Z-matrix of the N, CA and C atoms (Angstrom, degrees):
N
C 1 1.449
C 2 1.517 1 108.31
N 3 1.289 2 114.60 1 115.64
C 4 1.449 3 118.34 2 179.47
C 5 1.514 4 109.61 3 -144.21
N 6 1.320 5 114.53 4 164.55
C 7 1.454 6 119.70 5 177.37
C 8 1.519 7 108.44 6 -143.42
N 9 1.326 8 114.95 7 157.90
C 10 1.457 9 121.77 8 177.70
C 11 1.516 10 108.58 9 -130.57
N 12 1.328 11 115.03 10 144.12
C 13 1.457 12 121.30 11 175.88
C 14 1.522 13 107.64 12 -105.18
N 15 1.328 14 116.21 13 124.44
C 16 1.458 15 123.06 14 177.26
C 17 1.526 16 107.04 15 -110.33
N 18 1.327 17 117.03 16 108.88
C 19 1.459 18 120.54 17 -171.42
C 20 1.521 19 113.84 18 -83.24
N 21 1.309 20 120.06 19 -22.19
C 22 1.465 21 120.41 20 -179.25
C 23 1.511 22 110.62 21 59.58
N 24 1.329 23 117.77 22 -121.52
C 25 1.454 24 121.40 23 -179.07
C 26 1.529 25 112.81 24 -94.98
N 27 1.313 26 118.04 25 9.88
C 28 1.457 27 122.57 26 -177.37
C 29 1.521 28 110.95 27 -100.54
N 30 1.312 29 114.58 28 151.59
C 31 1.462 30 120.33 29 174.83
C 32 1.518 31 108.55 30 -101.08
N 33 1.318 32 116.03 31 132.58
C 34 1.462 33 119.75 32 179.41
C 35 1.516 34 109.50 33 -104.68
N 36 1.310 35 115.24 34 137.45
C 37 1.458 36 120.65 35 177.84
C 38 1.529 37 108.83 36 -95.92
N 39 1.301 38 117.31 37 159.97
C 40 1.471 39 119.55 38 176.68
C 41 1.537 40 112.68 39 -60.49
N 42 1.332 41 116.71 40 -33.74
C 43 1.464 42 118.84 41 178.95
C 44 1.529 43 110.91 42 -67.45
N 45 1.333 44 117.57 43 -37.11
C 46 1.465 45 120.53 44 176.57
C 47 1.523 46 110.42 45 -66.55
N 48 1.322 47 116.80 46 -42.20
C 49 1.470 48 120.44 47 178.55
C 50 1.522 49 111.09 48 -61.46
N 51 1.336 50 117.15 49 -41.61
C 52 1.466 51 120.58 50 177.78
C 53 1.526 52 111.19 51 -65.53
N 54 1.327 53 116.42 52 -40.24
C 55 1.463 54 121.96 53 178.74
C 56 1.527 55 110.71 54 -61.85
N 57 1.324 56 115.90 55 -47.77
C 58 1.461 57 121.53 56 179.54
C 59 1.530 58 110.27 57 -63.88
N 60 1.314 59 117.04 58 -42.94
C 61 1.459 60 121.11 59 -179.51
C 62 1.526 61 111.14 60 -60.62
N 63 1.324 62 117.15 61 -44.45
C 64 1.463 63 121.07 62 179.25
C 65 1.529 64 111.05 63 -61.25
N 66 1.310 65 116.90 64 -47.53
C 67 1.474 66 121.14 65 -179.15
C 68 1.535 67 111.92 66 -65.82
N 69 1.319 68 116.66 67 -39.07
C 70 1.467 69 119.42 68 -179.05
C 71 1.531 70 110.95 69 -69.95
N 72 1.322 71 117.93 70 -36.63
C 73 1.463 72 120.14 71 177.27
C 74 1.528 73 110.24 72 -63.30
N 75 1.323 74 117.15 73 -38.43
C 76 1.470 75 120.38 74 175.87
C 77 1.529 76 111.08 75 -64.23
N 78 1.325 77 115.85 76 -41.31
C 79 1.462 78 120.38 77 179.53
C 80 1.531 79 110.44 78 -62.80
N 81 1.338 80 116.84 79 -45.63
C 82 1.465 81 120.89 80 178.49
C 83 1.522 82 111.19 81 -64.07
N 84 1.306 83 117.07 82 -34.32
C 85 1.465 84 120.30 83 178.86
C 86 1.527 85 110.84 84 -69.23
N 87 1.335 86 116.90 85 -42.67
C 88 1.466 87 121.04 86 -178.31
C 89 1.523 88 112.70 87 -72.18
N 90 1.323 89 116.92 88 -33.59
C 91 1.457 90 121.82 89 -178.08
C 92 1.527 91 108.10 90 -125.29
N 93 1.308 92 116.24 91 86.11
C 94 1.453 93 122.56 92 -174.19
C 95 1.512 94 114.78 93 -68.64
N 96 1.313 95 118.22 94 -11.41
C 97 1.462 96 121.30 95 -176.67
C 98 1.534 97 112.59 96 -88.42
N 99 1.323 98 118.76 97 1.60
C 100 1.469 99 121.27 98 179.08
C 101 1.523 100 108.98 99 -68.13
N 102 1.318 101 116.03 100 130.38
C 103 1.454 102 121.68 101 -179.41
C 104 1.527 103 110.51 102 -86.87
N 105 1.334 104 115.72 103 -46.28
C 106 1.467 105 120.58 104 -173.65
C 107 1.517 106 109.02 105 -161.28
N 108 1.328 107 115.73 106 155.20
C 109 1.462 108 120.57 107 176.51
C 110 1.526 109 109.49 108 -140.63
N 111 1.323 110 116.07 109 144.84
C 112 1.454 111 122.84 110 175.92
C 113 1.520 112 108.37 111 -126.93
N 114 1.331 113 115.72 112 132.45
C 115 1.456 114 122.15 113 -179.45
C 116 1.524 115 107.44 114 -115.36
N 117 1.323 116 116.44 115 124.46
C 118 1.458 117 122.32 116 -179.53
C 119 1.527 118 108.65 117 -112.99
N 120 1.336 119 116.96 118 124.14
C 121 1.459 120 122.84 119 -179.95
C 122 1.525 121 109.10 120 -113.30
N 123 1.332 122 116.13 121 130.76
C 124 1.465 123 120.87 122 179.38
C 125 1.522 124 109.37 123 -139.71
N 126 1.321 125 116.05 124 140.70
C 127 1.458 126 121.29 125 170.41
C 128 1.515 127 106.74 126 -96.57
N 129 1.330 128 116.46 127 127.08
C 130 1.457 129 121.99 128 -175.42
C 131 1.523 130 108.83 129 -116.74
N 132 1.308 131 116.35 130 134.34
C 133 1.455 132 121.19 131 176.47
C 134 1.514 133 112.47 132 91.43
N 135 1.342 134 115.06 133 156.64
C 136 1.461 135 120.56 134 -179.56
C 137 1.527 136 110.36 135 -112.00
N 138 1.344 137 116.88 136 -52.92
C 139 1.464 138 119.97 137 -179.06
C 140 1.527 139 111.89 138 -69.97
N 141 1.297 140 115.94 139 -50.04
C 142 1.459 141 121.81 140 177.58
C 143 1.519 142 108.33 141 -117.16
N 144 1.321 143 117.44 142 82.82
C 145 1.458 144 118.51 143 -175.77
C 146 1.526 145 111.50 144 -67.50
N 147 1.295 146 114.54 145 135.41
C 148 1.453 147 120.40 146 172.34
C 149 1.522 148 106.84 147 -123.63
N 150 1.293 149 114.97 148 163.76
C 151 1.451 150 120.54 149 -175.63
C 152 1.521 151 108.80 150 -116.19
N 153 1.313 152 115.14 151 130.86
C 154 1.452 153 121.20 152 -178.21
C 155 1.528 154 109.05 153 -114.71
N 156 1.320 155 114.72 154 133.18
C 157 1.456 156 121.14 155 176.61
C 158 1.514 157 107.91 156 -123.34
N 159 1.325 158 115.87 157 129.87
C 160 1.458 159 122.23 158 176.67
C 161 1.524 160 106.96 159 -120.29
N 162 1.329 161 116.42 160 130.21
C 163 1.457 162 121.51 161 -178.90
C 164 1.517 163 109.14 162 -121.04
N 165 1.318 164 116.02 163 121.67
C 166 1.466 165 122.59 164 178.51
C 167 1.516 166 107.54 165 -114.19
N 168 1.332 167 116.08 166 121.62
C 169 1.456 168 122.10 167 -177.47
C 170 1.523 169 108.58 168 -119.26
N 171 1.322 170 115.75 169 126.54
C 172 1.458 171 120.64 170 177.33
C 173 1.524 172 109.10 171 -100.22
N 174 1.326 173 114.56 172 126.62
C 175 1.458 174 123.14 173 174.75
C 176 1.521 175 106.72 174 -121.53
N 177 1.298 176 118.61 175 164.12
C 178 1.468 177 119.05 176 -178.97
C 179 1.526 178 112.32 177 -55.07
N 180 1.322 179 115.95 178 116.69
C 181 1.453 180 121.64 179 175.76
C 182 1.505 181 115.88 180 85.79
N 183 1.326 182 119.13 181 -0.01
C 184 1.455 183 119.45 182 -176.09
C 185 1.527 184 110.58 183 -157.17
N 186 1.345 185 115.98 184 157.60
C 187 1.456 186 122.50 185 173.81
C 188 1.523 187 107.71 186 -124.36
N 189 1.316 188 116.70 187 126.48
C 190 1.456 189 122.33 188 -179.79
C 191 1.523 190 108.63 189 -104.58
N 192 1.331 191 116.45 190 142.26
C 193 1.455 192 120.75 191 -176.36
C 194 1.519 193 109.73 192 -138.21
N 195 1.338 194 115.58 193 137.70
C 196 1.467 195 121.24 194 174.59
C 197 1.520 196 107.84 195 -144.48
N 198 1.332 197 116.04 196 149.66
C 199 1.455 198 120.01 197 176.30
C 200 1.514 199 109.49 198 -142.88
N 201 1.330 200 114.49 199 152.38
C 202 1.462 201 121.12 200 -175.28
C 203 1.524 202 109.19 201 -150.74
N 204 1.341 203 116.67 202 145.71
C 205 1.461 204 122.53 203 174.50
C 206 1.524 205 108.43 204 -117.87
N 207 1.335 206 115.54 205 143.14
C 208 1.465 207 120.65 206 178.59
C 209 1.522 208 109.04 207 -157.14
N 210 1.329 209 116.24 208 -178.74
C 211 1.456 210 121.72 209 -179.17
C 212 1.519 211 113.07 210 -72.67
N 213 1.337 212 116.90 211 -26.27
C 214 1.467 213 119.68 212 176.02
C 215 1.518 214 109.31 213 -142.64
N 216 1.322 215 115.76 214 167.52
C 217 1.468 216 120.00 215 -174.79
C 218 1.527 217 112.40 216 -67.13
N 219 1.309 218 118.05 217 -34.13
C 220 1.461 219 119.56 218 -178.21
C 221 1.524 220 111.80 219 -66.06
N 222 1.318 221 117.19 220 -43.20
C 223 1.471 222 120.39 221 177.20
C 224 1.523 223 110.49 222 -63.66
N 225 1.313 224 116.45 223 -44.27
C 226 1.467 225 120.07 224 -179.93
C 227 1.525 226 110.35 225 -64.62
N 228 1.332 227 116.90 226 -39.80
C 229 1.457 228 119.92 227 -179.95
C 230 1.530 229 110.95 228 -66.19
N 231 1.338 230 117.54 229 -40.35
C 232 1.464 231 120.01 230 176.89
C 233 1.522 232 111.20 231 -61.61
N 234 1.325 233 117.37 232 -40.98
C 235 1.459 234 120.87 233 178.73
C 236 1.512 235 112.68 234 -64.25
N 237 1.319 236 116.20 235 -44.63
C 238 1.459 237 120.59 236 -179.05
C 239 1.527 238 110.36 237 -69.65
N 240 1.317 239 117.28 238 -34.04
C 241 1.459 240 120.52 239 178.40
C 242 1.535 241 110.98 240 -66.49
N 243 1.329 242 116.55 241 -38.27
C 244 1.467 243 120.04 242 176.21
C 245 1.516 244 111.78 243 -63.38
N 246 1.327 245 116.63 244 -41.41
C 247 1.465 246 120.79 245 179.14
C 248 1.531 247 110.76 246 -65.04
N 249 1.328 248 117.13 247 -42.64
C 250 1.472 249 120.33 248 179.36
C 251 1.513 250 110.62 249 -66.87
N 252 1.324 251 117.90 250 -38.25
C 253 1.475 252 120.26 251 178.02
C 254 1.529 253 110.58 252 -59.69
N 255 1.329 254 116.68 253 -42.04
C 256 1.471 255 119.67 254 178.43
C 257 1.523 256 110.59 255 -63.63
N 258 1.338 257 116.97 256 -42.92
C 259 1.462 258 120.38 257 178.89
C 260 1.530 259 111.08 258 -64.58
N 261 1.321 260 117.10 259 -40.28
C 262 1.464 261 120.40 260 179.54
C 263 1.525 262 111.48 261 -67.14
N 264 1.323 263 116.83 262 -36.04
C 265 1.463 264 120.25 263 177.23
C 266 1.522 265 110.25 264 -64.47
N 267 1.344 266 116.95 265 -43.81
C 268 1.469 267 120.10 266 176.76
C 269 1.522 268 111.36 267 -63.25
N 270 1.316 269 116.84 268 -40.66
C 271 1.466 270 121.25 269 178.75
C 272 1.530 271 109.79 270 -62.55
N 273 1.306 272 116.36 271 -43.89
C 274 1.471 273 120.77 272 -179.84
C 275 1.522 274 111.31 273 -62.66
N 276 1.336 275 116.68 274 -38.57
C 277 1.457 276 120.21 275 178.65
C 278 1.522 277 111.60 276 -67.33
N 279 1.328 278 118.33 277 -36.20
C 280 1.460 279 120.34 278 179.28
C 281 1.533 280 111.24 279 -71.47
N 282 1.325 281 116.51 280 -30.16
C 283 1.460 282 119.25 281 177.19
C 284 1.524 283 110.48 282 -67.93
N 285 1.318 284 116.10 283 -40.14
C 286 1.468 285 120.87 284 -177.30
C 287 1.530 286 112.32 285 -66.48
N 288 1.325 287 116.82 286 -34.00
C 289 1.471 288 118.13 287 -176.16
C 290 1.494 289 113.45 288 -88.99
């Protein structure tokens, strides 16, 4: 279980990396069947910059994707993580049945 952060045109701070690492370790712990995850960070806009986070999670037989925009990367990451958690819960339920 591993993940990669792709920053694109955004700069990542050590505090953001630690924040993402903590949240991703929890995600891997809760959903042990995750094969791989990719996190894409982008700054969008010039006058009113917003931050976009896209999270792609590969599970056996499927790829789940969620994206979110917010005022900062942490808010966007929390939003995208909530969306992926819901998708992973649905995936887990379909595996069980």
